[in-house]
C-alpha positions as CSV (number, residue, x, y, z in Angstrom):
1,M,103.8,65.7,85.3
2,K,101.0,65.3,82.8
3,N,98.4,65.8,85.5
4,E,100.1,69.0,86.6
5,I,100.0,70.4,83.1
6,V,96.3,69.5,82.8
7,R,95.6,71.1,86.2
8,S,97.6,74.2,85.2
9,N,95.7,74.5,81.9
10,S,92.4,74.1,83.8
11,E,93.4,76.8,86.3
12,S,94.4,79.1,83.4
13,D,91.0,78.5,81.7
14,D,89.2,79.2,84.9
15,M,91.0,82.5,85.4
16,E,90.3,83.5,81.8
17,N,86.6,82.8,82.4
18,E,86.6,84.9,85.6
19,F,88.3,87.8,83.8
20,K,85.6,87.6,81.0
21,I,82.8,87.7,83.6
22,M,84.5,90.5,85.5
23,Q,85.1,92.5,82.3
24,K,81.3,92.4,81.4
25,H,80.4,93.9,84.8
26,V,83.2,96.5,84.9
27,E,82.4,97.6,81.4
28,K,78.8,98.0,82.2
29,M,79.5,100.0,85.4
30,I,82.0,102.3,83.6
31,K,79.5,103.0,80.9
32,L,76.9,103.9,83.4
33,F,79.3,106.2,85.3
34,K,80.2,108.0,82.1
35,Q,76.6,108.5,81.3
36,S,76.0,110.0,84.7
37,K,78.7,112.6,84.1
38,F,81.2,111.5,86.7
39,Y,84.7,112.3,85.6
40,L,88.1,110.9,86.3
41,S,90.9,112.9,87.9
42,V,93.6,110.4,88.5
43,A,93.0,107.1,86.6
44,N,93.2,106.9,82.8
45,N,90.1,106.5,80.7
46,M,90.4,103.0,79.4
47,T,88.9,101.8,76.1
48,Y,86.3,99.2,75.9
49,D,85.6,97.7,72.5
50,E,85.2,94.2,71.0
51,N,88.9,93.6,71.1
52,T,89.3,94.4,74.8
53,I,90.3,91.4,76.9
54,F,91.0,91.6,80.6
55,N,94.2,89.7,81.6
56,E,96.7,89.8,84.4
57,N,98.6,92.5,82.7
58,N,95.8,95.1,82.3
59,V,93.1,94.3,84.8
60,I,94.6,96.6,87.4
61,H,94.3,99.6,85.1
62,Y,90.7,98.9,84.4
63,L,89.9,98.3,88.0
64,A,91.7,101.5,89.0
65,E,89.3,103.4,86.7
66,L,86.3,101.8,88.3
67,E,87.7,102.4,91.8
68,E,88.0,106.1,91.1
69,Y,84.4,106.3,89.8
70,I,83.1,104.4,92.9
71,S,85.1,106.7,95.2
72,S,83.6,109.8,93.4
73,L,80.1,108.3,93.9
74,I,80.7,107.6,97.6
75,T,81.9,111.2,98.1
76,Y,78.9,112.6,96.0
77,V,76.4,110.7,98.1
78,A,78.0,111.8,101.3
79,F,77.8,115.5,100.2
80,K,74.1,115.0,99.3
81,R,73.5,113.6,102.8
82,D,75.3,116.6,104.3
83,D,77.8,114.3,105.9
84,P,80.3,116.6,107.8
85,N,83.1,114.2,106.7
86,A,82.0,114.0,103.1
87,A,85.3,115.1,101.6
88,I,87.1,112.1,103.1
89,S,84.2,109.7,103.0
90,S,85.8,107.5,100.4
91,V,89.0,107.1,102.4
92,P,89.0,103.9,104.4
93,L,89.1,104.8,108.1
94,E,91.8,102.2,108.8
95,K,94.2,104.2,106.5
96,L,93.8,107.4,108.6
97,N,96.1,108.1,111.5
98,Q,94.9,109.3,114.9
99,K,95.4,113.1,115.3
100,E,97.3,114.1,118.4
101,F,96.0,117.6,119.1
102,N,98.1,118.3,122.2
103,K,101.4,117.6,120.5
104,K,103.5,120.7,120.0
105,E,106.1,119.4,117.6
106,I,105.0,117.5,114.6
107,Q,107.3,114.6,113.5
108,I,106.6,113.6,109.9
109,D,107.4,110.0,109.4
110,A,108.4,108.5,106.1
111,P,105.6,106.3,104.7
112,I,108.1,103.5,104.5
113,D,111.1,102.3,106.5
114,T,114.0,104.8,106.0
115,E,117.0,102.7,106.9
116,R,120.0,103.6,104.8
117,D,121.7,101.0,102.8
118,T,125.3,101.9,102.2
119,S,126.3,98.8,100.2
120,M,126.1,100.6,96.8
121,M,128.8,102.8,95.4
122,G,129.5,105.7,93.0
123,A,126.9,108.4,92.2
124,R,127.6,112.1,91.8
125,T,124.8,114.6,92.7
126,D,124.1,118.0,91.2
127,A,125.2,119.5,94.6
128,G,128.7,118.4,93.7
129,D,129.2,115.8,96.4
130,I,130.5,112.4,95.5
131,E,128.0,110.0,97.1
132,D,128.9,106.5,98.2
133,D,125.5,105.0,97.3
134,V,123.3,104.9,94.2
135,I,119.7,105.5,95.1
136,V,117.5,102.9,93.6
137,D,115.1,102.5,96.5
138,S,112.3,104.9,97.6
139,K,113.5,104.6,101.2
140,Q,117.0,105.6,100.2
141,L,115.7,108.5,98.1
142,Y,113.6,109.8,101.0
143,M,116.6,109.7,103.3
144,K,118.8,111.4,100.7
145,F,116.1,114.1,100.4
146,L,116.0,114.7,104.1
147,D,119.8,114.9,104.2
148,M,119.9,117.4,101.4
149,V,117.2,119.6,103.0
150,G,119.1,119.4,106.3
151,K,122.3,120.5,104.6
152,K,120.4,123.3,102.8
153,Q,121.2,121.8,99.4
154,I,117.5,121.8,98.5
155,N,115.4,124.9,98.9
156,I,111.7,124.2,99.3
157,V,109.7,127.0,97.7
158,H,106.0,127.5,98.1
159,Q,103.9,127.9,94.9
160,S,103.1,131.5,95.6
161,Q,106.8,132.3,96.1
162,A,107.7,130.5,92.8
163,K,105.0,132.6,91.0
164,R,106.5,135.8,92.4
165,D,110.0,134.8,91.5
166,Q,108.8,133.9,88.0
167,A,107.0,137.2,87.6
168,N,110.1,139.1,88.8
169,S,112.3,137.2,86.5
170,H,110.0,138.0,83.6
171,L,110.0,141.7,84.5
172,N,113.8,141.8,84.8
173,K,114.1,140.2,81.3
174,T,111.7,142.7,79.7
175,G,113.5,145.5,81.5
176,D,116.9,144.3,80.2
177,N,115.5,144.2,76.6
178,D,114.3,147.8,76.9
179,N,117.8,149.1,77.5
């Protein structure tokens, strides 16, 4: 038992040292990216100061920031080289699906398994139906969305249509105020 505790403490110290080494490199790369005027679109700008310590709770956030900068760099270099696929150059090829050009109907598959689990009970939706399952899983949520679209309980509106509707609504309100 004592040997396990010593081994566990040793592993913890090793991991802490690895985080410290990683932090120095990540911090230096982030600083250089910021100086080169690359900007983040998705990840949060993390702070690096004397109190910053990488640990298992925050390392993913810091590495996500670095990943976005590196992705931007890959795309930038591809555009500079006039790569015809520059816009997707930072997307790993194994993540892309093969395009079937001869297929007439497109079947959009859920990114995850969409089996329904009917073991949960008791939610009421805004559509007024009493549902037999509470949706706590992304698979279930996706299936519920597809069901509601199929039953025309959800209307999908394109951005241009939403803008027109908003403009018309605004005109109707100002017209009502004039009377």
